[in-house]
All heavy atoms as TSV, in Angstrom:
chain	resi	resn	atom	element	x	y	z
A	1	MET	N	N	-63.511	-16.486	-114.407
A	1	MET	CA	C	-64.371	-17.753	-114.468
A	1	MET	C	C	-65.421	-17.691	-115.545
A	1	MET	O	O	-65.608	-18.669	-116.193
A	1	MET	CB	C	-64.951	-18.070	-113.075
A	1	MET	CG	C	-65.748	-19.228	-112.991
A	1	MET	SD	S	-64.692	-20.773	-113.241
A	1	MET	CE	C	-65.838	-21.979	-113.467
A	2	THR	N	N	-66.052	-16.496	-115.694
A	2	THR	CA	C	-67.125	-16.457	-116.587
A	2	THR	C	C	-66.733	-16.526	-118.086
A	2	THR	O	O	-67.429	-16.984	-119.029
A	2	THR	CB	C	-67.962	-15.042	-116.527
A	2	THR	OG1	O	-66.962	-14.060	-116.738
A	2	THR	CG2	C	-68.643	-15.000	-115.308
A	3	ALA	N	N	-65.367	-16.346	-118.345
A	3	ALA	CA	C	-64.839	-16.502	-119.709
A	3	ALA	C	C	-64.425	-18.019	-119.921
A	3	ALA	O	O	-64.123	-18.356	-121.086
A	3	ALA	CB	C	-63.618	-15.618	-119.951
A	4	ALA	N	N	-64.224	-18.818	-118.946
A	4	ALA	CA	C	-63.845	-20.190	-119.056
A	4	ALA	C	C	-64.835	-20.937	-119.851
A	4	ALA	O	O	-66.108	-20.679	-119.866
A	4	ALA	CB	C	-63.693	-20.816	-117.636
A	5	ASN	N	N	-64.379	-21.904	-120.645
A	5	ASN	CA	C	-65.219	-22.599	-121.529
A	5	ASN	C	C	-65.763	-23.921	-120.786
A	5	ASN	O	O	-65.026	-24.580	-120.022
A	5	ASN	CB	C	-64.426	-23.146	-122.768
A	5	ASN	CG	C	-65.317	-23.756	-123.820
A	5	ASN	OD1	O	-66.318	-23.165	-124.189
A	5	ASN	ND2	N	-64.903	-24.966	-124.267
A	6	SER	N	N	-67.020	-24.110	-120.832
A	6	SER	CA	C	-67.770	-25.228	-120.246
A	6	SER	C	C	-68.329	-26.188	-121.330
A	6	SER	O	O	-68.776	-25.730	-122.361
A	6	SER	CB	C	-68.799	-24.835	-119.252
A	6	SER	OG	O	-69.949	-24.197	-119.977
A	7	THR	N	N	-68.173	-27.477	-121.146
A	7	THR	CA	C	-68.834	-28.449	-122.071
A	7	THR	C	C	-69.758	-29.338	-121.339
A	7	THR	O	O	-69.512	-29.859	-120.320
A	7	THR	CB	C	-67.734	-29.379	-122.663
A	7	THR	OG1	O	-66.685	-28.600	-123.275
A	7	THR	CG2	C	-68.309	-30.347	-123.720
A	8	CYS	N	N	-71.005	-29.337	-121.850
A	8	CYS	CA	C	-72.080	-30.075	-121.333
A	8	CYS	C	C	-71.862	-31.528	-121.376
A	8	CYS	O	O	-71.493	-32.070	-122.470
A	8	CYS	CB	C	-73.444	-29.747	-121.915
A	8	CYS	SG	S	-74.804	-30.689	-121.288
A	9	GLY	N	N	-72.005	-32.252	-120.229
A	9	GLY	CA	C	-71.702	-33.748	-120.305
A	9	GLY	C	C	-72.945	-34.596	-120.786
A	9	GLY	O	O	-72.646	-35.707	-121.235
A	10	THR	N	N	-73.972	-33.908	-121.144
A	10	THR	CA	C	-75.155	-34.573	-121.721
A	10	THR	C	C	-75.155	-34.395	-123.188
A	10	THR	O	O	-75.215	-35.306	-123.965
A	10	THR	CB	C	-76.469	-34.003	-121.106
A	10	THR	OG1	O	-76.502	-34.189	-119.793
A	10	THR	CG2	C	-77.685	-34.698	-121.737
A	11	CYS	N	N	-75.198	-33.154	-123.699
A	11	CYS	CA	C	-75.278	-32.864	-125.175
A	11	CYS	C	C	-74.015	-32.483	-125.802
A	11	CYS	O	O	-73.895	-32.489	-127.019
A	11	CYS	CB	C	-76.361	-31.789	-125.408
A	11	CYS	SG	S	-75.913	-30.139	-124.958
A	12	GLY	N	N	-72.929	-32.218	-124.997
A	12	GLY	CA	C	-71.705	-31.852	-125.655
A	12	GLY	C	C	-71.428	-30.503	-126.135
A	12	GLY	O	O	-70.455	-30.191	-126.687
A	13	THR	N	N	-72.444	-29.606	-125.860
A	13	THR	CA	C	-72.332	-28.258	-126.365
A	13	THR	C	C	-71.279	-27.479	-125.470
A	13	THR	O	O	-71.177	-27.647	-124.273
A	13	THR	CB	C	-73.660	-27.522	-126.246
A	13	THR	OG1	O	-74.589	-28.142	-126.991
A	13	THR	CG2	C	-73.561	-26.010	-126.637
A	14	SER	N	N	-70.368	-26.755	-126.119
A	14	SER	CA	C	-69.329	-25.926	-125.477
A	14	SER	C	C	-69.697	-24.487	-125.600
A	14	SER	O	O	-70.114	-24.022	-126.695
A	14	SER	CB	C	-67.990	-26.173	-126.106
A	14	SER	OG	O	-67.542	-27.535	-125.814
A	15	ARG	N	N	-69.611	-23.794	-124.500
A	15	ARG	CA	C	-69.808	-22.348	-124.487
A	15	ARG	C	C	-69.182	-21.771	-123.226
A	15	ARG	O	O	-68.975	-22.533	-122.179
A	15	ARG	CB	C	-71.346	-22.000	-124.452
A	15	ARG	CG	C	-72.144	-22.525	-123.371
A	15	ARG	CD	C	-73.625	-22.051	-123.290
A	15	ARG	NE	N	-74.105	-21.670	-124.615
A	15	ARG	CZ	C	-74.960	-22.542	-125.260
A	15	ARG	NH1	N	-75.353	-23.569	-124.740
A	15	ARG	NH2	N	-75.375	-22.045	-126.489
A	16	PRO	N	N	-68.985	-20.413	-123.121
A	16	PRO	CA	C	-68.412	-19.807	-121.986
A	16	PRO	C	C	-69.378	-19.963	-120.833
A	16	PRO	O	O	-70.616	-20.001	-120.943
A	16	PRO	CB	C	-68.240	-18.319	-122.289
A	16	PRO	CG	C	-68.296	-18.225	-123.827
A	16	PRO	CD	C	-69.125	-19.487	-124.204
A	17	VAL	N	N	-68.837	-20.005	-119.551
A	17	VAL	CA	C	-69.594	-20.130	-118.402
A	17	VAL	C	C	-70.723	-19.086	-118.260
A	17	VAL	O	O	-71.821	-19.163	-117.840
A	17	VAL	CB	C	-68.735	-20.244	-117.172
A	17	VAL	CG1	C	-69.556	-20.110	-115.824
A	17	VAL	CG2	C	-67.953	-21.556	-117.126
A	18	ALA	N	N	-70.260	-17.800	-118.728
A	18	ALA	CA	C	-71.136	-16.671	-118.659
A	18	ALA	C	C	-72.501	-16.840	-119.472
A	18	ALA	O	O	-73.490	-16.154	-119.196
A	18	ALA	CB	C	-70.413	-15.468	-119.188
A	19	GLU	N	N	-72.504	-17.830	-120.396
A	19	GLU	CA	C	-73.671	-18.071	-121.213
A	19	GLU	C	C	-74.557	-19.193	-120.663
A	19	GLU	O	O	-75.677	-19.356	-121.281
A	19	GLU	CB	C	-73.181	-18.376	-122.674
A	19	GLU	CG	C	-72.590	-17.135	-123.401
A	19	GLU	CD	C	-72.281	-17.557	-124.846
A	19	GLU	OE1	O	-72.754	-18.646	-125.347
A	19	GLU	OE2	O	-71.560	-16.764	-125.433
A	20	LEU	N	N	-74.262	-19.725	-119.563
A	20	LEU	CA	C	-75.105	-20.635	-118.910
A	20	LEU	C	C	-76.293	-20.077	-118.279
A	20	LEU	O	O	-76.261	-18.896	-118.045
A	20	LEU	CB	C	-74.390	-21.522	-117.925
A	20	LEU	CG	C	-73.050	-22.365	-118.322
A	20	LEU	CD1	C	-72.374	-22.872	-117.143
A	20	LEU	CD2	C	-73.399	-23.298	-119.422
A	21	VAL	N	N	-77.391	-20.832	-118.136
A	21	VAL	CA	C	-78.653	-20.324	-117.557
A	21	VAL	C	C	-78.449	-20.493	-116.077
A	21	VAL	O	O	-78.341	-21.730	-115.555
A	21	VAL	CB	C	-79.938	-20.996	-118.090
A	21	VAL	CG1	C	-81.095	-20.401	-117.421
A	21	VAL	CG2	C	-79.878	-20.920	-119.623
A	22	VAL	N	N	-78.578	-19.476	-115.248
A	22	VAL	CA	C	-78.314	-19.608	-113.733
A	22	VAL	C	C	-79.645	-19.303	-112.969
A	22	VAL	O	O	-80.406	-18.354	-113.291
A	22	VAL	CB	C	-77.277	-18.604	-113.264
A	22	VAL	CG1	C	-77.094	-18.660	-111.829
A	22	VAL	CG2	C	-75.986	-18.916	-114.039
A	23	TYR	N	N	-79.985	-20.153	-112.169
A	23	TYR	CA	C	-81.166	-20.052	-111.205
A	23	TYR	C	C	-80.654	-19.905	-109.761
A	23	TYR	O	O	-79.911	-20.620	-109.268
A	23	TYR	CB	C	-82.047	-21.267	-111.367
A	23	TYR	CG	C	-82.603	-21.507	-112.768
A	23	TYR	CD1	C	-81.895	-22.354	-113.608
A	23	TYR	CD2	C	-83.744	-20.906	-113.035
A	23	TYR	CE1	C	-82.413	-22.539	-114.892
A	23	TYR	CE2	C	-84.299	-21.134	-114.377
A	23	TYR	CZ	C	-83.613	-21.931	-115.251
A	23	TYR	OH	O	-84.154	-22.068	-116.499
A	24	ARG	N	N	-81.117	-18.737	-109.113
A	24	ARG	CA	C	-80.730	-18.474	-107.775
A	24	ARG	C	C	-81.921	-18.601	-106.798
A	24	ARG	O	O	-81.803	-18.214	-105.671
A	24	ARG	CB	C	-80.148	-17.119	-107.641
A	24	ARG	CG	C	-78.871	-17.031	-108.651
A	24	ARG	CD	C	-78.000	-15.859	-108.312
A	24	ARG	NE	N	-77.606	-15.974	-106.941
A	24	ARG	CZ	C	-76.904	-15.089	-106.267
A	24	ARG	NH1	N	-76.585	-13.991	-106.904
A	24	ARG	NH2	N	-76.532	-15.286	-105.024
A	25	ARG	N	N	-83.082	-19.018	-107.252
A	25	ARG	CA	C	-84.281	-19.174	-106.358
A	25	ARG	C	C	-84.370	-20.513	-105.627
A	25	ARG	O	O	-85.172	-20.738	-104.825
A	25	ARG	CB	C	-85.574	-19.086	-107.161
A	25	ARG	CG	C	-85.716	-17.667	-107.665
A	25	ARG	CD	C	-86.986	-17.445	-108.479
A	25	ARG	NE	N	-87.029	-16.263	-109.238
A	25	ARG	CZ	C	-88.045	-15.788	-109.782
A	25	ARG	NH1	N	-89.187	-16.317	-109.689
A	25	ARG	NH2	N	-88.025	-14.615	-110.418
A	26	THR	N	N	-83.392	-21.386	-105.871
A	26	THR	CA	C	-83.303	-22.654	-105.249
A	26	THR	C	C	-82.548	-22.563	-103.851
A	26	THR	O	O	-82.086	-21.364	-103.630
A	26	THR	CB	C	-82.608	-23.600	-106.156
A	26	THR	OG1	O	-81.256	-23.120	-106.344
A	26	THR	CG2	C	-83.344	-23.865	-107.488
A	27	PRO	N	N	-82.460	-23.559	-102.997
A	27	PRO	CA	C	-81.677	-23.423	-101.851
A	27	PRO	C	C	-80.218	-23.081	-102.191
A	27	PRO	O	O	-79.429	-22.609	-101.300
A	27	PRO	CB	C	-81.790	-24.803	-101.258
A	27	PRO	CG	C	-83.029	-25.416	-101.807
A	27	PRO	CD	C	-83.131	-24.802	-103.117
A	28	GLY	N	N	-79.782	-23.289	-103.374
A	28	GLY	CA	C	-78.437	-22.897	-103.840
A	28	GLY	C	C	-78.523	-22.201	-105.122
A	28	GLY	O	O	-79.494	-21.716	-105.546
A	29	THR	N	N	-77.308	-22.264	-105.839
A	29	THR	CA	C	-77.338	-21.715	-107.301
A	29	THR	C	C	-77.167	-22.830	-108.198
A	29	THR	O	O	-76.290	-23.656	-107.977
A	29	THR	CB	C	-76.240	-20.639	-107.294
A	29	THR	OG1	O	-76.403	-19.649	-106.417
A	29	THR	CG2	C	-76.131	-20.019	-108.737
A	30	VAL	N	N	-77.937	-22.931	-109.308
A	30	VAL	CA	C	-77.930	-23.992	-110.246
A	30	VAL	C	C	-77.590	-23.272	-111.609
A	30	VAL	O	O	-78.211	-22.345	-111.963
A	30	VAL	CB	C	-79.238	-24.799	-110.270
A	30	VAL	CG1	C	-79.192	-25.798	-111.423
A	30	VAL	CG2	C	-79.471	-25.343	-108.983
A	31	ALA	N	N	-76.534	-23.865	-112.305
A	31	ALA	CA	C	-76.276	-23.523	-113.677
A	31	ALA	C	C	-76.633	-24.609	-114.671
A	31	ALA	O	O	-76.246	-25.738	-114.414
A	31	ALA	CB	C	-74.738	-23.167	-113.728
A	32	ARG	N	N	-77.413	-24.192	-115.612
A	32	ARG	CA	C	-77.921	-25.209	-116.555
A	32	ARG	C	C	-77.380	-24.962	-117.956
A	32	ARG	O	O	-77.092	-23.888	-118.381
A	32	ARG	CB	C	-79.437	-25.252	-116.641
A	32	ARG	CG	C	-80.101	-25.834	-115.411
A	32	ARG	CD	C	-81.618	-25.800	-115.518
A	32	ARG	NE	N	-82.231	-26.505	-114.395
A	32	ARG	CZ	C	-82.521	-27.834	-114.351
A	32	ARG	NH1	N	-82.272	-28.556	-115.443
A	32	ARG	NH2	N	-83.165	-28.238	-113.334
A	33	CYS	N	N	-77.374	-25.978	-118.773
A	33	CYS	CA	C	-76.979	-25.870	-120.186
A	33	CYS	C	C	-78.077	-25.018	-120.936
A	33	CYS	O	O	-79.194	-25.423	-120.828
A	33	CYS	CB	C	-76.794	-27.297	-120.819
A	33	CYS	SG	S	-76.418	-27.289	-122.533
A	34	ARG	N	N	-77.610	-24.150	-121.727
A	34	ARG	CA	C	-78.644	-23.356	-122.505
A	34	ARG	C	C	-79.217	-24.152	-123.571
A	34	ARG	O	O	-80.279	-23.957	-124.073
A	34	ARG	CB	C	-77.933	-22.102	-123.112
A	34	ARG	CG	C	-78.830	-21.191	-123.790
A	34	ARG	CD	C	-78.203	-19.853	-124.026
A	34	ARG	NE	N	-77.821	-19.100	-122.891
A	34	ARG	CZ	C	-78.545	-18.231	-122.206
A	34	ARG	NH1	N	-79.847	-18.098	-122.613
A	34	ARG	NH2	N	-78.181	-17.573	-121.178
A	35	THR	N	N	-78.544	-25.203	-124.089
A	35	THR	CA	C	-78.943	-26.062	-125.250
A	35	THR	C	C	-79.962	-27.097	-124.739
A	35	THR	O	O	-81.053	-27.201	-125.320
A	35	THR	CB	C	-77.874	-26.686	-125.979
A	35	THR	OG1	O	-76.918	-25.597	-126.331
A	35	THR	CG2	C	-78.321	-27.443	-127.216
A	36	CYS	N	N	-79.688	-27.907	-123.785
A	36	CYS	CA	C	-80.497	-29.077	-123.351
A	36	CYS	C	C	-81.142	-28.941	-121.987
A	36	CYS	O	O	-82.049	-29.687	-121.701
A	36	CYS	CB	C	-79.776	-30.404	-123.443
A	36	CYS	SG	S	-78.499	-30.521	-122.189
A	37	GLY	N	N	-80.724	-27.926	-121.262
A	37	GLY	CA	C	-81.286	-27.738	-119.930
A	37	GLY	C	C	-80.773	-28.623	-118.803
A	37	GLY	O	O	-81.278	-28.465	-117.703
A	38	SER	N	N	-79.792	-29.492	-119.199
A	38	SER	CA	C	-79.142	-30.278	-118.015
A	38	SER	C	C	-78.445	-29.426	-116.953
A	38	SER	O	O	-77.908	-28.446	-117.337
A	38	SER	CB	C	-78.110	-31.244	-118.636
A	38	SER	OG	O	-78.751	-32.169	-119.508
A	39	VAL	N	N	-78.490	-29.970	-115.737
A	39	VAL	CA	C	-77.812	-29.270	-114.595
A	39	VAL	C	C	-76.332	-29.505	-114.855
A	39	VAL	O	O	-75.880	-30.545	-114.859
A	39	VAL	CB	C	-78.313	-29.763	-113.305
A	39	VAL	CG1	C	-77.561	-29.126	-112.173
A	39	VAL	CG2	C	-79.717	-29.411	-113.092
A	40	LEU	N	N	-75.437	-28.462	-114.940
A	40	LEU	CA	C	-74.093	-28.583	-115.065
A	40	LEU	C	C	-73.314	-28.299	-113.813
A	40	LEU	O	O	-72.359	-28.930	-113.446
A	40	LEU	CB	C	-73.573	-27.629	-116.114
A	40	LEU	CG	C	-74.140	-27.743	-117.506
A	40	LEU	CD1	C	-73.460	-26.785	-118.479
A	40	LEU	CD2	C	-74.039	-29.212	-118.043
A	41	MET	N	N	-73.747	-27.257	-112.937
A	41	MET	CA	C	-73.091	-26.950	-111.767
A	41	MET	C	C	-74.113	-26.619	-110.718
A	41	MET	O	O	-75.098	-26.015	-111.026
A	41	MET	CB	C	-72.188	-25.648	-111.941
A	41	MET	CG	C	-71.096	-25.900	-112.914
A	41	MET	SD	S	-69.989	-24.405	-113.049
A	41	MET	CE	C	-70.765	-23.532	-114.401
A	42	VAL	N	N	-73.865	-26.869	-109.414
A	42	VAL	CA	C	-74.686	-26.660	-108.340
A	42	VAL	C	C	-73.797	-26.057	-107.213
A	42	VAL	O	O	-72.705	-26.693	-106.882
A	42	VAL	CB	C	-75.423	-27.859	-107.803
A	42	VAL	CG1	C	-76.351	-27.532	-106.590
A	42	VAL	CG2	C	-76.319	-28.425	-108.975
A	43	PHE	N	N	-74.095	-25.014	-106.613
A	43	PHE	CA	C	-73.389	-24.369	-105.493
A	43	PHE	C	C	-74.340	-24.216	-104.276
A	43	PHE	O	O	-75.418	-23.534	-104.455
A	43	PHE	CB	C	-72.780	-23.015	-105.863
A	43	PHE	CG	C	-71.883	-23.039	-107.067
A	43	PHE	CD1	C	-72.460	-22.777	-108.425
A	43	PHE	CD2	C	-70.591	-23.200	-106.950
A	43	PHE	CE1	C	-71.653	-22.938	-109.466
A	43	PHE	CE2	C	-69.751	-23.207	-108.077
A	43	PHE	CZ	C	-70.306	-23.156	-109.293
A	44	VAL	N	N	-74.066	-24.768	-103.228
A	44	VAL	CA	C	-74.914	-24.663	-101.990
A	44	VAL	C	C	-74.041	-24.335	-100.764
A	44	VAL	O	O	-72.974	-25.003	-100.683
A	44	VAL	CB	C	-75.656	-26.075	-101.690
A	44	VAL	CG1	C	-76.466	-25.955	-100.473
A	44	VAL	CG2	C	-76.458	-26.487	-102.878
A	45	LYS	N	N	-74.535	-23.352	-99.954
A	45	LYS	CA	C	-73.790	-22.947	-98.768
A	45	LYS	C	C	-74.524	-23.512	-97.620
A	45	LYS	O	O	-75.693	-23.285	-97.483
A	45	LYS	CB	C	-73.608	-21.416	-98.683
A	45	LYS	CG	C	-72.659	-21.067	-97.584
A	45	LYS	CD	C	-72.333	-19.613	-97.725
A	45	LYS	CE	C	-71.220	-19.279	-96.700
A	45	LYS	NZ	N	-70.843	-17.941	-96.851
A	46	ALA	N	N	-73.817	-24.288	-96.784
A	46	ALA	CA	C	-74.435	-24.981	-95.670
A	46	ALA	C	C	-73.522	-24.898	-94.483
A	46	ALA	O	O	-72.279	-25.306	-94.606
A	46	ALA	CB	C	-74.834	-26.372	-95.898
A	47	HIS	N	N	-73.891	-24.365	-93.322
A	47	HIS	CA	C	-73.056	-24.307	-92.187
A	47	HIS	C	C	-71.737	-23.560	-92.494
A	47	HIS	O	O	-70.706	-23.979	-91.918
A	47	HIS	CB	C	-72.816	-25.660	-91.563
A	47	HIS	CG	C	-74.130	-26.370	-91.267
A	47	HIS	ND1	N	-74.920	-26.062	-90.230
A	47	HIS	CD2	C	-74.578	-27.445	-91.945
A	47	HIS	CE1	C	-75.920	-26.925	-90.240
A	47	HIS	NE2	N	-75.806	-27.758	-91.268
A	48	GLY	N	N	-71.779	-22.496	-93.265
A	48	GLY	CA	C	-70.519	-21.746	-93.579
A	48	GLY	C	C	-69.696	-22.340	-94.557
A	48	GLY	O	O	-68.590	-21.819	-94.802
A	49	VAL	N	N	-70.005	-23.487	-95.231
A	49	VAL	CA	C	-69.271	-24.199	-96.144
A	49	VAL	C	C	-69.866	-24.184	-97.578
A	49	VAL	O	O	-71.154	-24.494	-97.529
A	49	VAL	CB	C	-68.923	-25.598	-95.709
A	49	VAL	CG1	C	-68.083	-26.322	-96.759
A	49	VAL	CG2	C	-68.170	-25.607	-94.490
A	50	THR	N	N	-69.226	-23.804	-98.610
A	50	THR	CA	C	-69.826	-23.815	-99.836
A	50	THR	C	C	-69.462	-25.134	-100.589
A	50	THR	O	O	-68.246	-25.475	-100.668
A	50	THR	CB	C	-69.184	-22.711	-100.775
A	50	THR	OG1	O	-69.554	-21.385	-100.164
A	50	THR	CG2	C	-69.886	-22.611	-102.148
A	51	CYS	N	N	-70.509	-25.879	-100.885
A	51	CYS	CA	C	-70.368	-27.130	-101.574
A	51	CYS	C	C	-70.628	-26.976	-103.107
A	51	CYS	O	O	-71.573	-26.264	-103.480
A	51	CYS	CB	C	-71.420	-28.171	-101.058
A	51	CYS	SG	S	-71.215	-28.417	-99.247
A	52	VAL	N	N	-69.747	-27.585	-103.856
A	52	VAL	CA	C	-69.718	-27.456	-105.306
A	52	VAL	C	C	-69.979	-28.804	-105.960
A	52	VAL	O	O	-69.190	-29.677	-105.672
A	52	VAL	CB	C	-68.544	-26.739	-105.879
A	52	VAL	CG1	C	-68.669	-26.576	-107.360
A	52	VAL	CG2	C	-68.364	-25.388	-105.233
A	53	ASP	N	N	-70.901	-28.938	-106.910
A	53	ASP	CA	C	-71.131	-30.163	-107.709
A	53	ASP	C	C	-70.946	-29.732	-109.156
A	53	ASP	O	O	-71.732	-28.967	-109.723
A	53	ASP	CB	C	-72.532	-30.795	-107.385
A	53	ASP	CG	C	-72.760	-32.056	-108.181
A	53	ASP	OD1	O	-71.840	-32.494	-108.955
A	53	ASP	OD2	O	-73.867	-32.569	-107.992
A	54	LEU	N	N	-69.989	-30.334	-109.805
A	54	LEU	CA	C	-69.725	-30.150	-111.189
A	54	LEU	C	C	-69.910	-31.282	-112.061
A	54	LEU	O	O	-69.453	-31.435	-113.164
A	54	LEU	CB	C	-68.236	-29.597	-111.396
A	54	LEU	CG	C	-67.874	-28.354	-110.595
A	54	LEU	CD1	C	-66.351	-28.088	-110.753
A	54	LEU	CD2	C	-68.660	-27.165	-110.896
A	55	ASP	N	N	-70.772	-32.254	-111.558
A	55	ASP	CA	C	-70.951	-33.536	-112.245
A	55	ASP	C	C	-71.430	-33.414	-113.597
A	55	ASP	O	O	-71.303	-34.376	-114.368
A	55	ASP	CB	C	-71.836	-34.468	-111.295
A	55	ASP	CG	C	-71.713	-35.829	-111.655
A	55	ASP	OD1	O	-70.640	-36.372	-111.887
A	55	ASP	OD2	O	-72.741	-36.540	-111.696
A	56	GLY	N	N	-72.200	-32.398	-113.887
A	56	GLY	CA	C	-72.804	-32.332	-115.242
A	56	GLY	C	C	-71.965	-31.856	-116.351
A	56	GLY	O	O	-72.267	-31.844	-117.515
A	57	LEU	N	N	-70.719	-31.421	-115.949
A	57	LEU	CA	C	-69.738	-30.909	-116.895
A	57	LEU	C	C	-68.828	-32.078	-117.566
A	57	LEU	O	O	-68.396	-32.906	-116.787
A	57	LEU	CB	C	-68.825	-29.901	-116.212
A	57	LEU	CG	C	-69.463	-28.541	-115.884
A	57	LEU	CD1	C	-68.388	-27.718	-115.062
A	57	LEU	CD2	C	-69.919	-27.761	-117.028
A	58	ALA	N	N	-68.678	-32.042	-118.809
A	58	ALA	CA	C	-67.705	-32.949	-119.392
A	58	ALA	C	C	-66.362	-32.291	-119.307
A	58	ALA	O	O	-65.308	-33.039	-119.089
A	58	ALA	CB	C	-68.074	-33.177	-120.781
A	59	SER	N	N	-66.261	-31.034	-119.354
A	59	SER	CA	C	-64.900	-30.292	-119.162
A	59	SER	C	C	-65.161	-28.845	-118.749
A	59	SER	O	O	-66.305	-28.308	-119.071
A	59	SER	CB	C	-64.125	-30.389	-120.413
A	59	SER	OG	O	-64.631	-29.633	-121.366
A	60	LEU	N	N	-64.238	-28.300	-118.132
A	60	LEU	CA	C	-64.326	-26.838	-117.755
A	60	LEU	C	C	-62.797	-26.389	-117.907
A	60	LEU	O	O	-62.035	-26.920	-117.270
A	60	LEU	CB	C	-64.737	-26.737	-116.258
A	60	LEU	CG	C	-64.737	-25.310	-115.641
A	60	LEU	CD1	C	-65.810	-24.416	-116.351
A	60	LEU	CD2	C	-65.049	-25.458	-114.189
A	61	GLY	N	N	-62.614	-25.353	-118.561
A	61	GLY	CA	C	-61.289	-24.796	-118.777
A	61	GLY	C	C	-61.165	-23.602	-119.707
A	61	GLY	O	O	-62.172	-23.104	-120.172
A	62	GLN	N	N	-59.986	-23.247	-119.899
A	62	GLN	CA	C	-59.624	-22.005	-120.784
A	62	GLN	C	C	-58.425	-22.450	-121.522
A	62	GLN	O	O	-57.343	-22.723	-121.016
A	62	GLN	CB	C	-59.443	-20.837	-119.959
A	62	GLN	CG	C	-59.446	-19.622	-120.723
A	62	GLN	CD	C	-59.710	-18.419	-119.758
A	62	GLN	OE1	O	-59.609	-18.543	-118.537
A	62	GLN	NE2	N	-59.815	-17.231	-120.393
A	63	SER	N	N	-58.449	-22.352	-122.804
A	63	SER	CA	C	-57.385	-22.581	-123.818
A	63	SER	C	C	-56.717	-23.897	-123.440
A	63	SER	O	O	-57.387	-25.010	-123.352
A	63	SER	CB	C	-56.429	-21.471	-123.966
A	63	SER	OG	O	-55.782	-21.168	-122.665
A	64	GLN	N	N	-55.410	-23.937	-123.080
A	64	GLN	CA	C	-54.720	-25.180	-122.812
A	64	GLN	C	C	-54.836	-25.631	-121.328
A	64	GLN	O	O	-54.513	-26.773	-121.073
A	64	GLN	CB	C	-53.177	-24.976	-123.051
A	64	GLN	CG	C	-52.959	-24.827	-124.583
A	64	GLN	CD	C	-51.406	-24.551	-124.847
A	64	GLN	OE1	O	-50.631	-24.430	-124.035
A	64	GLN	NE2	N	-51.119	-24.486	-126.204
A	65	THR	N	N	-55.313	-24.834	-120.485
A	65	THR	CA	C	-55.434	-25.129	-119.065
A	65	THR	C	C	-56.888	-25.572	-118.878
A	65	THR	O	O	-57.840	-24.746	-119.088
A	65	THR	CB	C	-55.188	-23.894	-118.174
A	65	THR	OG1	O	-53.902	-23.439	-118.496
A	65	THR	CG2	C	-55.263	-24.294	-116.716
A	66	SER	N	N	-57.121	-26.797	-118.521
A	66	SER	CA	C	-58.477	-27.281	-118.278
A	66	SER	C	C	-58.581	-28.421	-117.274
A	66	SER	O	O	-57.617	-29.050	-117.030
A	66	SER	CB	C	-59.138	-27.788	-119.583
A	66	SER	OG	O	-58.357	-28.915	-120.015
A	67	ILE	N	N	-59.682	-28.532	-116.769
A	67	ILE	CA	C	-60.046	-29.641	-115.892
A	67	ILE	C	C	-61.016	-30.540	-116.654
A	67	ILE	O	O	-62.050	-30.123	-117.032
A	67	ILE	CB	C	-60.774	-29.107	-114.651
A	67	ILE	CG1	C	-59.932	-28.140	-113.912
A	67	ILE	CG2	C	-61.106	-30.310	-113.735
A	67	ILE	CD1	C	-60.654	-27.341	-112.729
A	68	THR	N	N	-60.650	-31.778	-116.768
A	68	THR	CA	C	-61.428	-32.738	-117.631
A	68	THR	C	C	-61.714	-33.993	-116.944
A	68	THR	O	O	-60.855	-34.558	-116.290
A	68	THR	CB	C	-60.600	-33.039	-119.010
A	68	THR	OG1	O	-60.220	-31.800	-119.612
A	68	THR	CG2	C	-61.534	-33.788	-119.855
A	69	ARG	N	N	-62.978	-34.393	-117.048
A	69	ARG	CA	C	-63.290	-35.716	-116.442
A	69	ARG	C	C	-62.973	-36.833	-117.345
A	69	ARG	O	O	-63.458	-36.738	-118.556
A	69	ARG	CB	C	-64.853	-35.711	-116.121
A	69	ARG	CG	C	-65.256	-36.901	-115.416
A	69	ARG	CD	C	-66.672	-36.820	-114.891
A	69	ARG	NE	N	-67.609	-36.666	-115.988
A	69	ARG	CZ	C	-68.808	-36.428	-115.827
A	69	ARG	NH1	N	-69.345	-36.227	-114.650
A	69	ARG	NH2	N	-69.627	-36.359	-116.911
A	70	ALA	N	N	-62.356	-37.877	-116.943
A	70	ALA	CA	C	-62.013	-39.071	-117.673
A	70	ALA	C	C	-62.309	-40.242	-116.737
A	70	ALA	O	O	-61.781	-40.378	-115.723
A	70	ALA	CB	C	-60.547	-39.051	-118.147
A	71	ASP	N	N	-63.222	-41.096	-117.273
A	71	ASP	CA	C	-63.622	-42.270	-116.525
A	71	ASP	C	C	-64.254	-41.936	-115.195
A	71	ASP	O	O	-63.908	-42.585	-114.122
A	71	ASP	CB	C	-62.503	-43.236	-116.374
A	71	ASP	CG	C	-61.917	-43.728	-117.682
A	71	ASP	OD1	O	-62.742	-43.807	-118.617
A	71	ASP	OD2	O	-60.717	-44.025	-117.841
A	72	GLY	N	N	-64.956	-40.831	-115.063
A	72	GLY	CA	C	-65.680	-40.477	-113.785
A	72	GLY	C	C	-64.692	-39.718	-112.795
A	72	GLY	O	O	-65.192	-39.472	-111.761
A	73	THR	N	N	-63.449	-39.408	-113.115
A	73	THR	CA	C	-62.691	-38.645	-112.297
A	73	THR	C	C	-62.168	-37.370	-112.986
A	73	THR	O	O	-62.199	-37.196	-114.144
A	73	THR	CB	C	-61.372	-39.521	-111.896
A	73	THR	OG1	O	-60.610	-39.862	-113.030
A	73	THR	CG2	C	-61.717	-40.814	-111.212
A	74	TRP	N	N	-61.757	-36.400	-112.030
A	74	TRP	CA	C	-61.251	-35.176	-112.582
A	74	TRP	C	C	-59.736	-35.250	-112.617
A	74	TRP	O	O	-59.108	-35.700	-111.699
A	74	TRP	CB	C	-61.620	-34.024	-111.705
A	74	TRP	CG	C	-63.118	-33.821	-111.704
A	74	TRP	CD1	C	-64.112	-34.329	-111.016
A	74	TRP	CD2	C	-63.860	-33.040	-112.727
A	74	TRP	NE1	N	-65.359	-33.938	-111.386
A	74	TRP	CE2	C	-65.272	-33.112	-112.442
A	74	TRP	CE3	C	-63.489	-32.245	-113.792
A	74	TRP	CZ2	C	-66.176	-32.488	-113.206
A	74	TRP	CZ3	C	-64.409	-31.586	-114.558
A	74	TRP	CH2	C	-65.780	-31.704	-114.168
A	75	ARG	N	N	-59.143	-34.673	-113.595
A	75	ARG	CA	C	-57.737	-34.650	-113.769
A	75	ARG	C	C	-57.278	-33.162	-113.691
A	75	ARG	O	O	-57.913	-32.315	-114.094
A	75	ARG	CB	C	-57.269	-35.205	-115.126
A	75	ARG	CG	C	-57.487	-36.558	-115.338
A	75	ARG	CD	C	-56.821	-37.118	-116.453
A	75	ARG	NE	N	-57.670	-36.851	-117.634
A	75	ARG	CZ	C	-57.311	-36.845	-118.858
A	75	ARG	NH1	N	-56.088	-37.120	-119.147
A	75	ARG	NH2	N	-58.103	-36.605	-119.813
């Protein structure tokens, strides 16, 4: 996963997930864009369930395999 390429939905910068700025002092884990500081990913564990919010990403993937948001939905 750390080698996967991420694209910020705010500024469009692409970089490996391993280069995102991660904060773990919050109630969950937050990954922010190193360029503009926008929140790209949020992971929160509640009642034994891990909830994931990837709303800040324009895309997440590796080479030809990727998950891309188009018109607000994931493909």
